[in-house]
C-alpha positions, 0 to 999 in steps of 0.5 A: 814129513814134519811141518811145524808153524803158527796156526792162527786163523789170520796168519798160517805159515809153515816155519819149518818143513822137515822131510825125514829120511835115512842115511842111504838117501840123505845126500840126495834129499839135502841137495834137493832141500838146498833150493828152499830156505825153510826145508831142513832134512833130518836123518835117523842114520839107519841104513836098512829097513831092519834097523829102522826106528819106526815112524813115531820115533822119527817124529820124536827125533825131529821134534827134539832135533829142531827143539820144536815147541809149536803145533806140528803137521805130519803128512805121509809122503805117499798121500795126495789129496783130490783137487778140492782139498783146502789147507786153509779150511783145515787150518781154520778147523784146527784154529777153531778147536784150539780156541776151545781147548789147547789140547785139541788135535785134528785128523782128516777122514774120507769115506771109503768103500765097504770092501776097502775098510781092511786097507785103512785105519777107520775112525769111529766118530761122535756127533761132535766130530770127536774121534772115539776110536780108530780101528786098524784095518777092520773087516766091514763086519767089525765096524759100521764106520767107513771113515778112513784116516789118511796120514795127515795129522795136526798135533797140538804143541800140548800133545808133543810130550806124549810122544815120549810117554808112548815110546816109553810104554812101547820100548819093549814092543815089536817095531810094528807097534812103533812104526805106523804113526796111526798107532800113536794116533790110536793111543792119543785118541784115548788121552786127548781130544782128537777131532776129524775134518772131512775131505772128499778123498785121497790117493795113496801113491805108495806103489806104481799102479796107484801113482799112474792112476793119480797121474792120469786123474790130475792130467784130466784136471788141467784147470786145477790152479789153486790146489792145496790153498 
């Protein structure tokens, strides 16, 4: 999901929310989006997993399709944060970073269990919370960090042209190197300042067992009235 919009501390809004899909599900998504004024669907026009463009190329597609020249928030559709997550806090952190450098980008992190490092991208972070590197699914013995990085990235408008550079460099690479958006983040970390904002945790609702776990968790949190504010 692509969400560009102004990120000033005094007025945060998402001027466009752009879920991305393929040709198979396009009609269903467009019917759903018709109920919202700021939701626009973009399709990569593919019809199977074998001919997919990859997540980074789809991000580039949306940026060019909508002629976006603003900061962009990228959210994985299978990511749901716990009830204490605050979008306003994330916005404030990003705004502070932008005030210091317009090249700054922001990612989220949370502490995972030692035995879970092999499931996630793991961030190694300096004392100023600038990300030094992201290791893709390392063994616990391969990093001292336990800072997992979910698919929730705030890319500065200054960083968007680097999508073209990344994809040009990877044009002959296997699809796996262009598919996961974390691959672009890992590449970007070495070229632009990327910082982290800590959250308490998240659910990966990419399969039925984790969806059921998430559903049960929030059913027990019936007093959650200001989620995501």
